[in-house]
Backbone as a printed PyTorch tensor [residue, N CA C, xyz], in Angstrom:
tensor([[[ 90.5960, 121.0010, 104.9730],
         [ 90.4970, 120.2120, 105.9470],
         [ 90.7510, 118.9160, 105.4950]],

        [[ 89.5800, 118.9320, 104.4370],
         [ 89.4200, 117.0360, 103.7260],
         [ 91.0440, 116.9850, 103.1220]],

        [[ 91.9050, 117.7100, 102.7380],
         [ 92.8840, 117.4520, 102.0100],
         [ 93.9100, 116.9200, 103.3370]],

        [[ 93.7890, 117.2760, 104.5370],
         [ 94.9730, 116.7730, 105.6530],
         [ 94.1940, 115.9780, 106.2450]],

        [[ 92.9680, 115.5700, 106.2360],
         [ 92.8850, 114.0670, 106.6040],
         [ 93.1650, 113.1380, 105.9390]],

        [[ 92.5760, 113.3630, 104.3390],
         [ 92.6860, 112.2110, 103.3510],
         [ 94.5630, 111.8610, 103.6660]],

        [[ 95.4760, 113.3550, 103.7770],
         [ 96.7510, 112.9030, 103.4050],
         [ 96.9760, 112.0680, 104.5180]],

        [[ 96.3720, 112.2030, 105.8720],
         [ 96.8490, 111.9330, 107.3840],
         [ 96.7380, 110.4330, 107.2800]],

        [[ 95.6840, 110.1500, 106.7400],
         [ 94.7100, 108.3180, 106.6190],
         [ 95.5380, 108.0790, 105.4590]],

        [[ 96.1020, 108.3660, 104.2010],
         [ 97.0850, 107.5260, 103.1380],
         [ 98.2940, 107.1820, 104.3160]],

        [[ 98.9420, 108.0890, 104.9350],
         [100.1790, 107.9300, 106.1110],
         [ 99.9490, 107.3030, 106.9000]],

        [[ 98.8150, 107.3180, 107.6770],
         [ 98.7070, 106.0290, 108.9540],
         [ 98.8310, 104.5420, 107.8220]],

        [[ 97.7700, 104.4190, 106.9000],
         [ 97.9950, 102.9980, 106.1490],
         [ 99.1740, 102.9380, 105.4220]],

        [[ 99.8630, 103.5720, 105.1770],
         [101.3150, 103.6130, 104.4100],
         [102.3600, 103.0150, 105.2250]],

        [[102.1910, 104.0280, 106.6250],
         [103.6010, 103.6410, 107.1950],
         [103.1390, 102.4050, 108.4050]],

        [[102.2210, 101.9030, 108.4810],
         [101.3890, 100.6290, 108.9400],
         [101.9100,  99.1990, 108.2740]],

        [[101.5100,  99.6530, 106.8270],
         [102.3620,  98.5330, 105.3800],
         [103.7990,  98.4220, 105.7670]],

        [[104.6140,  99.7830, 105.8780],
         [106.2280,  99.3440, 105.5010],
         [106.0440,  99.2720, 106.9980]],

        [[105.6730,  99.3520, 108.0530],
         [106.5680,  98.6270, 109.1020],
         [106.1600,  97.2610, 108.9150]],

        [[104.8010,  96.7440, 109.0650],
         [104.3730,  95.4810, 109.3080],
         [105.1710,  94.5660, 108.0270]],

        [[105.1860,  94.7860, 106.8280],
         [105.5890,  93.9910, 106.0850],
         [107.0060,  94.4880, 105.3320]],

        [[107.3280,  95.3930, 105.7780],
         [109.1730,  95.3840, 105.5410],
         [110.0070,  95.7020, 107.0010]],

        [[109.6820,  96.4410, 107.6950],
         [110.9660,  96.5970, 108.5930],
         [110.4120,  95.4550, 109.5990]],

        [[109.2380,  94.6450, 109.7920],
         [109.2140,  93.5820, 110.8630],
         [109.6630,  92.9290, 110.4690]],

        [[109.8280,  92.4310, 109.0450],
         [110.2150,  91.1500, 108.5640],
         [111.6460,  91.3150, 107.8120]],

        [[112.7100,  92.6480, 108.1750],
         [114.1930,  92.4140, 107.8960],
         [114.6700,  92.1310, 109.0980]],

        [[115.9020,  91.2240, 109.3250],
         [117.0300,  90.7290, 110.1180],
         [118.0590,  91.9900, 110.5390]],

        [[118.1430,  92.7790, 111.4650],
         [119.1120,  93.2520, 111.5860],
         [120.1430,  92.9290, 112.5190]],

        [[119.6700,  91.5000, 113.2060],
         [120.5180,  91.2090, 114.4780],
         [119.1200,  91.3510, 115.2680]],

        [[119.8220,  90.7510, 116.5220],
         [119.4190,  90.5760, 117.6900],
         [118.1630,  91.7070, 118.4210]],

        [[119.1940,  92.8490, 118.2950],
         [118.7810,  94.0030, 118.7800],
         [118.6320,  95.4230, 118.3830]],

        [[118.5460,  95.1500, 116.8870],
         [118.2410,  96.0620, 116.4030],
         [116.6120,  96.0050, 115.5780]],

        [[116.1070,  96.8980, 116.0000],
         [114.4260,  97.1240, 115.5910],
         [114.1380,  98.0580, 115.2030]],

        [[113.9770,  98.5000, 113.9780],
         [113.4420,  99.8580, 113.2760],
         [112.3390, 100.0860, 112.9770]],

        [[111.6940, 101.1680, 114.2290],
         [110.5490, 101.8830, 114.4500],
         [110.5130, 102.3080, 113.7330]],

        [[109.2950, 103.1300, 112.5650],
         [108.7710, 103.8620, 111.3860],
         [107.3350, 104.1810, 111.5230]],

        [[106.8430, 103.6850, 112.4660],
         [105.0130, 103.7910, 112.2110],
         [105.0990, 105.0900, 113.6090]],

        [[105.8700, 105.3520, 114.0800],
         [105.8630, 106.6060, 115.0580],
         [105.6390, 107.2890, 114.6030]],

        [[106.6710, 107.6750, 112.9830],
         [105.9210, 108.9110, 112.3480],
         [105.1460, 109.4750, 112.0930]],

        [[103.8870, 108.1620, 112.0730],
         [102.3180, 109.2970, 112.2980],
         [102.8740, 109.8050, 113.0350]],

        [[102.6900, 109.8210, 114.2680],
         [102.4780, 110.9450, 115.5030],
         [103.4520, 111.6650, 115.6820]],

        [[104.6440, 111.4150, 114.8820],
         [105.2130, 112.6610, 115.0790],
         [105.4400, 113.5930, 114.2250]],

        [[104.3180, 113.1660, 113.4260],
         [104.1490, 114.5560, 112.1450],
         [102.6540, 114.9240, 112.5100]],

        [[101.9940, 114.9190, 113.3870],
         [100.4360, 115.5330, 113.6740],
         [100.6570, 117.0820, 113.6350]],

        [[ 99.7270, 117.3600, 113.6150],
         [100.1580, 118.9640, 113.4270],
         [100.5380, 119.2600, 115.3230]],

        [[101.3710, 120.9800, 115.1950],
         [101.2440, 121.0950, 116.4840],
         [100.0990, 121.5270, 117.5630]],

        [[ 99.7050, 122.2880, 116.7860],
         [ 98.0050, 122.2050, 118.0370],
         [ 96.7950, 121.0820, 117.9500]],

        [[ 97.2190, 119.4600, 117.8870],
         [ 96.5620, 118.9240, 118.0000],
         [ 96.3830, 118.3110, 120.1340]],

        [[ 95.4880, 118.4420, 120.5560],
         [ 95.0560, 118.1970, 121.1980],
         [ 96.1310, 116.7110, 122.0410]],

        [[ 96.2600, 117.1610, 123.2320],
         [ 97.2880, 115.2360, 123.9060],
         [ 96.3500, 114.4610, 123.3450]],

        [[ 95.1020, 114.6720, 123.6480],
         [ 93.6970, 113.1490, 124.2230],
         [ 93.7710, 112.4460, 122.1140]],

        [[ 93.9780, 113.8200, 121.2140],
         [ 93.8030, 113.1140, 120.1140],
         [ 95.2840, 112.5290, 119.7570]],

        [[ 96.4610, 112.9760, 120.2800],
         [ 97.9400, 112.3670, 120.1630],
         [ 97.6290, 110.7110, 120.4020]],

        [[ 97.2160, 110.4900, 121.2990],
         [ 97.3110, 109.6800, 122.5600],
         [ 95.8980, 108.4360, 121.6220]],

        [[ 95.1210, 109.0060, 121.3990],
         [ 94.0480, 108.3620, 120.7880],
         [ 95.0720, 108.0670, 119.3100]],

        [[ 95.3760, 109.1160, 118.5930],
         [ 96.1230, 108.1980, 117.0710],
         [ 97.1910, 107.3200, 117.4520]],

        [[ 98.0590, 107.7270, 118.6330],
         [ 98.9780, 106.4180, 118.8900],
         [ 98.8700, 105.1270, 119.3330]],

        [[ 97.0560, 105.1440, 119.8960],
         [ 96.8310, 104.0500, 119.8870],
         [ 96.6450, 103.2380, 118.9610]],

        [[ 95.8990, 103.7760, 118.0970],
         [ 95.1080, 103.1610, 116.9080],
         [ 96.0790, 102.6400, 115.9930]],

        [[ 97.1430, 103.3010, 116.1290],
         [ 98.4190, 102.8680, 114.7970],
         [ 99.2960, 101.6470, 115.5020]],

        [[ 99.4640, 102.1410, 116.6190],
         [100.2280, 100.5640, 117.9510],
         [ 99.1620,  99.6380, 118.2500]],

        [[ 98.2680,  99.8880, 117.7850],
         [ 96.6470,  98.7350, 117.9830],
         [ 97.2170,  97.7460, 116.8480]],

        [[ 96.8020,  98.7760, 115.6310],
         [ 97.4370,  97.9850, 114.0790],
         [ 98.7300,  97.0150, 114.4350]],

        [[ 99.7890,  97.4220, 114.5120],
         [100.8060,  97.0880, 114.3880],
         [101.0410,  95.8690, 115.3600]],

        [[100.2260,  95.6350, 116.0780],
         [100.0240,  94.7860, 117.7910],
         [ 99.2720,  93.9260, 117.0200]],

        [[ 98.4520,  94.0810, 116.5460],
         [ 98.0910,  93.4280, 115.7020],
         [ 98.0920,  91.8190, 114.2730]],

        [[ 99.0670,  92.8720, 113.4780],
         [ 99.8390,  92.0020, 112.9020],
         [101.1780,  91.4610, 113.4460]],

        [[101.7770,  91.9540, 114.7030],
         [102.9580,  91.3850, 114.8710],
         [102.4580,  90.4890, 116.5080]],

        [[100.7990,  90.3080, 116.8930],
         [100.7820,  89.1480, 117.5460],
         [101.4800,  89.9220, 119.2220]],

        [[101.8230,  91.3080, 119.3170],
         [102.3110,  91.6250, 120.6710],
         [101.1400,  92.4270, 121.3100]],

        [[100.1450,  91.5150, 121.7050],
         [ 99.2880,  92.5330, 122.6330],
         [ 99.2570,  93.3900, 123.5340]],

        [[ 98.7570,  94.7130, 122.6060],
         [ 99.3410,  96.3320, 123.2710],
         [100.3540,  96.7320, 123.4910]],

        [[101.8360,  96.1420, 122.9870],
         [102.8920,  97.0150, 123.5020],
         [103.4500,  97.7510, 122.6750]],

        [[103.0860,  97.8490, 121.0540],
         [103.1870,  98.8900, 120.2250],
         [102.3130,  99.8960, 120.9330]],

        [[100.7070,  99.4080, 121.2310],
         [ 99.7060, 100.7020, 121.3810],
         [100.5910, 101.4530, 122.7680]],

        [[100.6570, 100.8120, 123.6860],
         [101.1670, 101.2510, 125.0450],
         [102.3720, 102.5600, 125.0410]],

        [[103.4290, 101.7710, 124.4480],
         [104.5740, 102.6470, 123.9060],
         [104.3390, 103.5060, 123.2900]],

        [[103.4380, 103.3410, 122.5000],
         [103.0950, 104.9330, 121.3000],
         [102.3960, 105.8500, 121.8790]],

        [[101.3260, 105.2290, 122.8100],
         [100.4490, 106.4390, 123.8340],
         [101.6010, 106.9480, 124.8140]],

        [[102.2060, 106.3680, 125.1560],
         [102.8170, 107.0420, 125.6370],
         [104.1290, 107.8800, 124.9110]],

        [[104.3640, 107.9620, 124.2010],
         [105.0310, 108.7220, 123.2070],
         [104.4090, 109.8940, 122.8010]],

        [[103.0860, 109.7070, 122.3530],
         [102.1790, 110.3190, 121.9170],
         [101.5690, 111.8160, 123.3440]],

        [[101.4640, 110.7370, 124.4090],
         [101.6780, 111.7180, 125.2890],
         [102.3760, 112.9490, 126.0890]],

        [[103.8830, 111.9910, 125.9920],
         [104.7970, 113.6200, 126.3000],
         [105.2270, 113.8680, 124.9890]],

        [[104.5730, 114.2230, 124.2720],
         [104.9650, 114.6200, 122.4530],
         [104.8490, 116.4980, 122.6790]],

        [[103.7130, 116.6550, 123.5630],
         [103.8050, 118.2810, 123.7370],
         [105.1880, 118.7410, 124.5130]],

        [[105.2110, 117.4410, 125.9730],
         [106.3270, 118.5700, 126.7080],
         [107.9570, 118.5840, 125.4200]],

        [[108.1780, 117.1620, 124.7260],
         [109.4540, 117.0710, 124.2350],
         [109.2250, 118.6580, 123.4840]],

        [[108.3300, 119.0810, 122.8360],
         [108.2450, 120.1240, 121.7710],
         [108.4780, 121.1970, 122.9970]],

        [[107.9610, 120.9720, 123.5560],
         [108.0240, 122.6820, 124.6170],
         [109.4170, 122.8870, 125.3760]],

        [[110.2750, 121.4870, 125.5190],
         [111.7930, 121.6620, 125.9860],
         [112.6960, 122.0120, 124.4290]],

        [[112.4110, 121.9600, 123.0820],
         [112.9670, 121.7570, 122.3120],
         [112.7380, 122.9610, 121.1650]],

        [[111.3190, 123.6460, 121.4790],
         [111.1860, 124.8520, 120.9130],
         [110.6880, 126.0300, 121.0280]],

        [[111.1470, 126.7500, 121.1040],
         [110.5060, 128.2710, 121.4680],
         [109.2820, 128.5670, 120.9870]],

        [[108.4060, 129.1200, 121.8040],
         [106.4160, 129.1130, 121.2180],
         [106.8150, 129.8780, 120.2760]],

        [[107.5430, 131.0440, 119.7720],
         [107.1380, 131.7930, 118.6660],
         [108.3160, 131.2300, 117.6260]],

        [[108.7360, 130.2830, 117.4720],
         [109.2240, 129.1710, 116.6910],
         [108.0940, 128.7200, 115.6750]],

        [[106.7840, 128.3050, 116.6340],
         [106.1510, 127.4020, 115.9460],
         [105.0240, 128.2840, 115.6000]],

        [[104.7140, 129.0210, 115.9600],
         [103.4600, 130.3550, 115.5990],
         [103.1890, 130.4130, 114.7140]],

        [[103.6190, 130.6660, 113.4970],
         [103.2030, 129.8030, 112.3400],
         [103.7730, 129.1170, 111.4390]],

        [[103.9400, 127.7090, 112.1900],
         [104.5300, 126.5650, 111.7430],
         [103.1030, 126.1260, 111.6700]],

        [[102.7690, 124.6900, 111.2010],
         [101.4800, 123.8170, 110.9530],
         [102.3810, 122.2870, 111.6520]],

        [[103.1620, 122.0270, 111.0050],
         [103.7170, 120.4590, 111.2560],
         [105.1050, 120.2310, 111.8320]],

        [[105.6130, 119.3850, 112.8380],
         [106.5710, 119.3790, 112.9140],
         [107.1970, 118.4880, 112.1710]],

        [[107.9270, 118.9580, 111.0680],
         [108.5780, 118.0290, 109.8920],
         [110.1400, 119.1760, 109.5630]],

        [[110.5280, 118.1170, 108.6500],
         [111.5920, 118.8590, 108.4280],
         [111.9560, 120.2050, 107.6250]],

        [[111.1580, 120.5740, 106.5130],
         [110.4840, 121.4330, 105.4040],
         [110.4220, 122.8920, 106.4190]],

        [[109.1680, 122.5660, 107.7060],
         [108.9090, 123.4870, 108.3440],
         [109.8400, 123.8080, 109.5280]],

        [[110.5080, 122.9370, 109.7620],
         [111.0140, 123.3910, 111.1990],
         [112.9910, 123.5720, 110.3900]],

        [[113.4440, 122.4660, 111.2930],
         [114.5330, 122.1080, 110.4030],
         [115.4470, 121.1240, 110.5660]],

        [[116.5680, 120.3480, 109.8870],
         [116.9100, 118.8780, 110.2850],
         [117.3790, 118.6440, 111.5320]],

        [[118.1210, 119.7680, 112.1520],
         [118.9090, 119.3390, 113.4840],
         [117.6630, 119.5000, 114.4710]],

        [[116.8170, 120.7840, 114.3810],
         [115.5800, 120.5560, 115.1980],
         [114.6760, 118.9750, 115.3260]],

        [[114.7160, 118.7190, 114.0590],
         [113.8770, 117.1700, 114.0060],
         [114.4410, 116.2010, 114.2000]],

        [[115.7040, 116.0640, 113.6980],
         [116.8640, 115.1120, 114.5760],
         [116.8730, 115.0710, 115.8140]],

        [[116.6880, 115.8480, 116.8460],
         [116.5010, 115.8600, 118.2750],
         [115.0190, 115.6230, 118.9510]],

        [[114.2710, 116.1890, 117.9810],
         [113.0220, 116.2410, 118.3890],
         [112.7510, 114.4720, 118.4380]],

        [[113.0360, 114.1400, 117.4350],
         [113.0090, 112.5320, 116.7150],
         [113.7940, 111.3140, 117.8800]],

        [[114.7830, 112.2390, 118.1940],
         [115.6390, 111.3610, 119.1010],
         [115.2480, 111.2570, 120.1570]],

        [[114.8190, 111.9980, 120.7390],
         [113.8400, 112.5130, 121.9470],
         [112.8460, 111.3740, 122.1230]],

        [[112.0260, 111.5010, 121.1860],
         [110.6410, 110.3510, 121.2840],
         [111.0610, 109.4270, 120.6400]],

        [[111.7450, 108.5330, 119.6470],
         [112.4110, 107.3720, 119.6470],
         [112.7340, 106.5350, 120.9370]],

        [[113.4560, 107.7450, 122.2210],
         [114.3860, 106.7780, 123.3180],
         [113.2880, 106.5810, 123.9070]],

        [[112.2790, 107.2670, 124.1330],
         [111.3280, 107.0840, 124.7430],
         [110.3880, 106.5010, 124.6140]],

        [[109.9510, 105.9390, 123.1580],
         [109.1570, 105.2270, 122.4830],
         [109.6920, 104.0550, 122.4190]],

        [[110.9160, 103.9660, 122.0860],
         [111.6200, 102.4250, 122.3000],
         [111.8630, 101.5370, 123.5270]],

        [[112.3030, 102.8120, 124.7340],
         [112.5200, 102.0170, 126.0850],
         [111.4680, 101.4260, 126.6750]],

        [[110.1660, 102.0050, 126.6620],
         [109.0670, 101.7560, 127.0000],
         [108.8350, 100.5550, 126.4500]],

        [[109.1300, 100.3440, 125.1380],
         [108.0630,  99.4300, 124.4940],
         [109.1810,  97.8310, 124.8300]],

        [[110.4670,  98.3590, 124.6970],
         [111.4110,  97.3510, 124.7800],
         [111.2170,  96.7670, 126.4350]],

        [[110.8970,  97.9190, 127.0950],
         [111.1000,  97.5950, 128.6050],
         [109.6960,  97.0220, 128.8270]],

        [[108.7310,  96.8890, 128.1320],
         [107.0910,  95.9780, 128.6520],
         [107.7060,  94.6840, 128.0890]],

        [[108.3560,  94.8250, 126.9850],
         [108.1410,  93.3600, 126.2780],
         [109.4040,  92.3790, 127.3500]],

        [[110.2970,  92.9640, 127.8030],
         [111.1310,  92.1100, 128.4460],
         [110.5510,  91.9070, 130.2830]],

        [[109.7370,  92.9630, 130.7670],
         [109.0730,  92.8650, 131.6660],
         [110.0270,  91.9790, 132.9570]],

        [[111.3770,  92.5930, 132.9900],
         [112.1560,  92.0430, 133.8690],
         [112.8390,  93.3730, 133.8860]],

        [[113.4140,  93.3940, 135.6720],
         [114.2300,  94.3670, 135.8620],
         [115.7140,  93.7070, 135.5040]],

        [[115.5410,  92.3350, 135.3580],
         [117.5800,  91.8590, 135.3790],
         [117.5350,  91.9810, 133.6500]],

        [[117.0160,  92.1070, 132.6550],
         [116.8640,  92.7190, 131.7690],
         [117.2460,  93.9640, 131.3310]],

        [[117.4370,  94.8420, 132.3170],
         [117.6080,  96.4260, 132.0410],
         [118.6060,  96.4510, 130.9540]],

        [[119.6130,  95.6560, 131.4550],
         [120.8700,  96.0260, 130.0740],
         [120.2540,  95.7970, 128.7030]],

        [[119.4820,  94.7910, 128.8960],
         [119.3430,  94.5430, 127.0690],
         [118.2870,  95.1880, 126.5560]],

        [[117.6380,  95.9660, 127.3850],
         [116.4350,  96.9720, 126.8980],
         [117.3630,  98.1140, 126.7370]],

        [[118.2500,  98.1940, 127.6100],
         [118.9280,  99.9910, 127.3630],
         [120.0830,  99.6110, 125.8850]],

        [[120.2340,  98.7680, 125.3950],
         [120.9580,  97.8210, 124.7570],
         [120.2350,  97.8520, 123.0010]],

        [[119.0370,  97.6970, 123.6560],
         [118.0600,  97.4330, 121.9240],
         [117.5480,  98.9170, 121.8690]],

        [[117.2440,  99.5670, 122.8410],
         [117.1930, 101.0620, 122.8140],
         [118.1290, 101.9390, 122.2280]],

        [[119.5070, 101.3660, 122.7780],
         [120.0180, 102.4730, 121.6880],
         [120.9100, 102.1140, 120.6170]],

        [[120.7660, 100.9510, 120.6260],
         [120.9550, 100.2030, 118.7520],
         [120.0240, 100.4340, 117.8280]],

        [[118.6570, 100.2830, 118.4770],
         [117.5950, 100.9460, 117.6780],
         [116.9750, 101.8330, 117.1880]],

        [[116.9840, 103.1030, 118.1380],
         [116.7820, 104.7670, 117.6980],
         [117.9120, 105.2570, 116.6310]],

        [[118.8350, 104.8870, 116.9290],
         [119.8490, 105.3700, 115.3570],
         [119.1480, 104.8070, 114.1130]],

        [[119.2700, 103.7980, 113.9590],
         [118.9730, 102.9900, 112.8190],
         [117.2370, 103.0550, 112.6220]],

        [[116.2460, 103.6890, 113.1780],
         [114.4950, 104.0570, 112.7160],
         [114.9420, 106.0280, 113.2210]],

        [[115.7180, 106.3740, 112.9080],
         [115.7390, 107.8910, 113.2030],
         [116.4720, 108.2810, 111.6430]],

        [[117.5890, 107.6080, 111.1710],
         [118.1540, 107.6440, 109.7760],
         [116.9500, 107.2410, 108.4600]],

        [[115.6190, 105.7710, 109.1120],
         [115.4230, 105.3950, 108.2730],
         [114.1890, 106.8800, 108.0720]],

        [[113.3850, 107.1900, 109.1770],
         [112.3890, 108.2120, 109.4800],
         [112.9320, 109.6490, 108.3260]],

        [[114.1980, 109.8040, 108.9770],
         [114.6750, 111.2930, 107.7070],
         [115.1030, 111.1130, 106.5240]],

        [[115.4670, 109.6320, 106.2610],
         [115.1280, 109.4480, 104.3570],
         [113.7790, 109.7260, 104.4510]],

        [[112.7380, 108.7900, 104.9290],
         [111.3180, 109.0230, 104.6850],
         [111.0410, 110.4330, 104.6150]],

        [[111.0590, 111.0750, 105.5380],
         [110.8320, 112.6680, 105.2590],
         [111.4560, 113.6620, 104.3140]],

        [[112.7760, 113.2000, 103.8480],
         [113.3370, 113.3180, 102.1230],
         [112.7770, 113.1180, 101.0590]],

        [[111.9350, 112.0600, 101.1470],
         [111.8280, 110.6910,  99.6690],
         [110.2680, 111.7600, 100.2560]],

        [[109.3740, 111.8260, 100.4110],
         [108.8170, 113.0010, 100.5660],
         [108.1350, 114.0140, 100.8320]],

        [[109.3860, 115.0370, 100.5640],
         [109.3180, 116.3260, 101.2390],
         [108.6360, 117.1900, 100.2710]],

        [[107.4950, 118.0080, 100.4610],
         [106.4360, 118.8540,  99.8000],
         [107.1410, 119.6620,  98.9810]],

        [[107.0430, 119.3410,  97.8990],
         [107.5540, 120.4310,  96.7380],
         [107.4100, 121.6960,  96.9350]],

        [[108.2980, 123.2160,  97.0270],
         [108.3100, 124.2990,  97.5490],
         [107.2450, 124.9820,  96.5170]],

        [[106.6050, 125.7930,  96.3880],
         [105.5210, 126.2060,  95.4240],
         [106.1340, 127.6230,  95.2310]]])
């Protein structure tokens, strides 16, 4: 129990640090913004209640907002992503496939499943984030462009992070 809690606290801190001090300071162009901090919510155990997912989403989004000076944008988008996560898991997975699994990771499920899962969650998160940032129907084209350009980069980085910290099988 405590081992999982400490692992999640360390994951929370590391993803915040990497997002704020690395990815938010790298210029990929005007329309590409990789977001890796959402991996924290994506990796929470399958049985995590929705209210706890949303609370964790709010906390990590709020920390990123504090450092970026974006009052509530990341928090709102991550809470939305946490809210829809159970539905994404339901539409991408049969219940029998997750009965003996702990968390939605590449090693527990599969790369193909994780890519689909991550793609759907990142599309929803980034669209909400960029939509709230633009806050105008006139900028819908730019919102869609930013979403479509940012999601693949974020997903590649997230998968690389997953492979870098893949647990060793015993």
